[in-house]
N, C-alpha and C positions, 0 to 999 in steps of 0.2 A: 504494500500500500504506500503510495507516494505521499510525502509530507507536503503540506501547502505552505509556501513561504510568501508572505506579503511583499509585494514589490517595494523597493526603497522609497519611491515617491509618496505613496499613500501612508507608509509607515512614518515618514517624517511629518506628514500632515497631521496624523493622529497624535504624534508626540507633541507637536506644536499646540494642537487643540487642548491636550491634557495640561500643558504648562499654562496656557491662558486661563483655563477653568480653575486650576489651582491658585494662580495669581489673583483671580477675581475673588475666590473664596477667602484667601488670606487678607486681601484688601478689605473685604466686607467685615471680617472679624476685627481687623485693626481699627476700622472706623467705629465699630461698636465699643471696643475697649477705650478708644479715645473719648467717645461721648460719655463714658462712665468716669474716666480719670480726670477730665477737665473740671467738672463740678466738684469732684472729691478734692482736687488740689485747691480749688477756689475756697472750699470750706476750711481746709487745714492751713493754708499758707499764712494768713494773718497771725494766727496763734503760734505757729511754728516760728515765725520771724520774731515775735515778742519773746518767746521762750529762749530762742537763740541769743537774743540780746542780754537777757538775764544770766544765761549760762556763761556767756563771755565775761561778764562782770565777776561772776563767781570764780571762774578760772584765773582771772587776773589776780585775785586776792588769795585764793586757796590752792591754786594749781589744779592739775588734772587727776592727781592720785587720790586715793581714799584717805580720809582723816578719821582717826578713831574718835567716836563720840559725835560725829557730824554726818548728817545724811542730807542729800539733795533730792528733792522731788520736783516735778513740774509745778512751778509757782510757789514752792515752799522750801524752807530750810529748817531741819530738825536738829536740835542741839541737846546733848545730855546736860542735865543740871550741874553736874560736877565741873563742867567747863565754864560755868557762869556764876555758880553759887558756892559759898563756903559754909559748910554745916547746915545746908538747906536754907537758912534764913538770910543772914546778911551777905551782901556782895563783898568780894575781896577788897581790901584796902586799895591796892593798885588795880586799876581796871583790867580785866582779862583781855589778852590780845585778841581773842576771837570777837569780843564785843566791838573793838576798834575796827576790825576787818568788816564786820556786819554793817557798822555805821558808815564806813567808806563805800560799801556796795550800794546801800540805799541812797546815799548822797549822790553818787555818780549816776544812778538810775534816774533820780528825780531832777538832776541838773540837765539831763538830756530831754529836750522837749518831746521828741518822738516817743521815747519810752514813757515819760511822765503822762502823756495824754492817754495812755492805755492803762494807767494805774488808778484804781479807785481808792484802795486802802491797803495799808501794810499793817497786818494784825499780829501783835505779839500776844501769844496765848500759852497758858499753862493748861494741863489736863486735870480734869476733876472726875475721878472714879466715883460713881454714885453707889450708895448703899441703900438699905431699906429704912435707915434711920434718918428721918427728915431733918431733925435738929442738927445731927452730925453733918449732914450734907450742907446745911446752911452755914455752919461754922467753917467747914472746909472750903466752901466757895469763897467766903470772905478772905480766907487765908491765901488761897491760890490766886485770886484777883489782885490781892496786895503784892504778891510775888511778881506777877506779870507787870504790874505798874512800876515796881521797883526796877525791874530789868529795863523797861522803856525809859525811865528817868535816868538810869545810869548810861544808857546809850546816848541820850541827849547830852549828858554831861561830858561824854567822850568827844562828841561832835556837836557843839552848840549850834552850828549853822543848820543842822538837821531840824532842830526844833524851831529856830528863828524863821527859816524860810519855808519849811514843809511840815510843821507840827500838825497841821490839819489832816495830813495824810495818814497819821498813826493813831492806833487805839490799842488798848491792852484789856484782856479779858481772860476768864477761865472757861474752857469748853468742857461740857459734860461728856463723859465716855462711859461705856459699860465696863464692869469689873473685869471682863474677859478680854478687853481690848489690848492690843500690843502697844508698847512705848507709852504707857499711861503717864509716866513721869517726865517725858521729854518736853522741851520748850520749843514751840513752833513760831517761826516768822513766816507768815503767809502773805503773798502778794496777790491781792484780789483785783482782777482786771475790771476795767470799765465796760459799759455797754458798747463802747466805740468798736471793740473787736467784733461784736455780733453784727453791728451795723455794716462794718466793712465786709463781713461774710455775705450778708444779704445783698449788698451792692454788687459784689462779684458774681453772685448767683443770678442776678437780674436778667442777664442776657440769655440764660438757659431756660427761663420760664416764659419768655416773650413769644 
């Protein structure tokens, strides 16, 4: 039985058609992916840019390596009390170096108009583990809020310009957490963004919903 061999001309034509069909399919998929990625990028880019600006300021002060007792999260810096407090209550006589670095970071951030426009509040907070005893919770809240206020006052003392020019951007409080929460005794410096970031996202998304 003789084998049928397709002539070279039709074979090349079929190969070319196959390549064109494959190219069209890949192009179609690429367009679909692009239509998904563009709005996704529009959503994430403003916040990513803001986060990168803060991360750059952190790197300038603390470097890029890990520091014991210090953790960085998007929009927040967590510090072990031992780095700021002495025997839990009073701050050390000579201001801790980390407090000076934090003050420098926040001052540089607020001195930059582009970063400052995206900052609503810088919240200095201690953690308040709640119990079933309401009176004990009340006493502990007053104590922890006093500690947060003391840390903020000390940071202003380290960098007076921070309070003079940008005092309205800061607040101190105690945040309630469950007894099973992690890092309940850590002190948090949280940068709360403004609605401007959300407005920028909506503006960028506008062209995709028209």
